[in-house]
N, C-alpha and C positions, 0 to 999 in steps of 0.2 A: 366520464372518467371511469376506468375499470375499478371493480371492487376486488379487494384481496381478502381472502379468508384464511385465517391462520389456524392450524391444528394446534389446539392447546396442549396436546401431548408431545408435540414436536420438540426435538432437541435443538436448542439455539446456540450458536457459537459466535462469540465476539472476536473479530479479527481486525487488526490495524493495517492501514496502508501508510507507510512512512517514507521519508527520504528528504532530500534537500529541496530548497526553494526552486519552484518552477520545473520540477522533474516529472509532473504528470499525475499527482495523487488525486486531485479533484477530477481530472479527466477519467482516471481509472474507475473511481467509485461511480461516476455518472454513466460510464459505458455499460455497466453490468446491472445496475440497480433496477429492480422491477417496480419500484415506486419512484415518484419524482424525488431525486436526491435532495437532501438538505445541504445547502452550502452557506458558509459564513464568509463570503468573499467581500472585500472592500477595495475601493480604488487605491492604487498606490499614488501618493501625493508627494509634493515637494518636502513635506515634513519628514519623510523617511530618508531624504538625502543625507548621506553620511552615516546613517544608522543601518540600513539594509544594503547588502551587497548584491547588486544587480548584474554582476559580471556574468556574461554568457546568456542572460535572459533580459537584455535591455528593452526588448519590445513588450515585455509582460506589463499589463496595465492593472491587474487585480491580484490580490493575495488572500489566502485563507487566514483568518485571524483567530479562529477557535477550532473548528472541525468541519469535516464533511461526513455525511451519513447516508448510507444506502442499505438496501436489503435485497437478498436474493434467496429464493427457495430452491434448494437443490432437489429435494423430493419431499413428499408430505411429512416425512419424519425429520428432516434436517433443514434448518433455516440459518443463513449467515447474516449477521449484522456487521456491516463494514464501517469502520471509523477512519477517516483520513486525518492525519495529523497536520498541523501547520508546519511549514518548512523553514520560516525565518527564525534566526537565533533568538530574537526577543520574545517569541511565542513558545519556546521549548518547554516552559514551565507547565504547559498544558499536557505534555506527553505523559507525565506521571499520572495525572487524573485519567487520561484516556486509556492508559495501559491496565488499569484496575479491571480484573476479570477477563482480560484478553488471553485467548489460548494460543494465538500465533500472529505473525505479522508478515506482510510483504514489504521488503525494502526496495523501493524503486531506485534505479541507478541510471544516470545519464552519462554516456561515455565521453561527452564533451567536458563534463565537470564531475568526474568520478569521485573526487575527494569530497563532494557535497553529501555523499551517503555515509561517510565514515561515522558521524555522530549517531545515526540510526543503527548501524551495525553494532557500535559500542553499547548503545542503550539496551538493545535486546540481548546481547551476549552477557552483559553484567547482570541482567535480571533473569537469565535462564529462560527467556521466551523463545520458543522455536520460530525461525523465520526462513524465508526464501528470498533470494535476490532476483528481481525482475529487471532485466536490462531493457529500458524503454528505447526502442529503436527510432529515434527522431530522424526525419528525412535527411537532414544534412550532417548526421553524425557518422563517425567512422565505425564500421562494423567489427568490433572486437569479438573474438570467440568467447564462449562461456568460461573456458579454462584460463584465458588471459585475464578476464575480469576477476575470477577467483584468486588468481595469484596477486593481482594488483591490490585487492582488498584483504589479502592474507586470511581467507576464509578456510575454515575446517572443511575437509572433503565431504563431511556429512551434510553440509548446507547446500541445498539445491540452488543452482543458478540457471536461469533460462532467459532467452530473448523473448520480447513481447512488444506489442503495440497497444498502449493504454487506451487508444481511441477505439479499438476493435473489441466488441463484446466477446467473441469466441477466444481471442487471445487472452483477454482478462480472465475468462472462465478457466482457461488452461492453467494460468498462474494460480488461481484459487484452488483448483483440483490438486495441483502439486503441493500447495501449502497444507491442505487438509491431509493428504497422504503423509506429509512430513510430520505434522502434528500427531497423527495417529501412530506413527512409528516411534515418536518420543513419549507419547502419553498412551500407554497400553489400555487405559480404561475406556477410551472412546470406541464406538462401534466400528467394525472392521471395514466396511465397504460402502462407498456412496458414489453415485454418478450424477453428473450434471444433466438436467433435462433440456 
């Protein structure tokens, strides 16, 4: 198992990955984490029938019940801690806890169920947390343009919207780079320039 050494003087940023149920949050955190990601996934059972809306994700067999966690070192001076939120309505109470200390967020969107990311957009807008929207390009989903998604979600033009594939490390890294740049643009106290290694 590889050993990871942390620079105790490094700046650490807490970022959230949020969005609707089954949109790819666990996959995104896992695709980029340099440590084995922590997942709190449990099997979806008959007990959730009538409680959880599986529309559009009928083949999903597990769900995050608390959080996902991963870490990525951008450079020796900057480390990102990624926290994935649970997507089901009944676990939204966790979002308030997870948001404490977060400097920014990725809202993942699925064009097959675009409305499922509205609660995440509302959550971060109400709290003044900078966020970007990553449109997770599922294989069988219609490819909307970023401006079409922006219009559908009624987003301010200052909110970055980009297409991504949460399964791909490089795609996820690009989303995180865009988020860091957006956070730095809204929070001038952060250092000016970082590159993914």
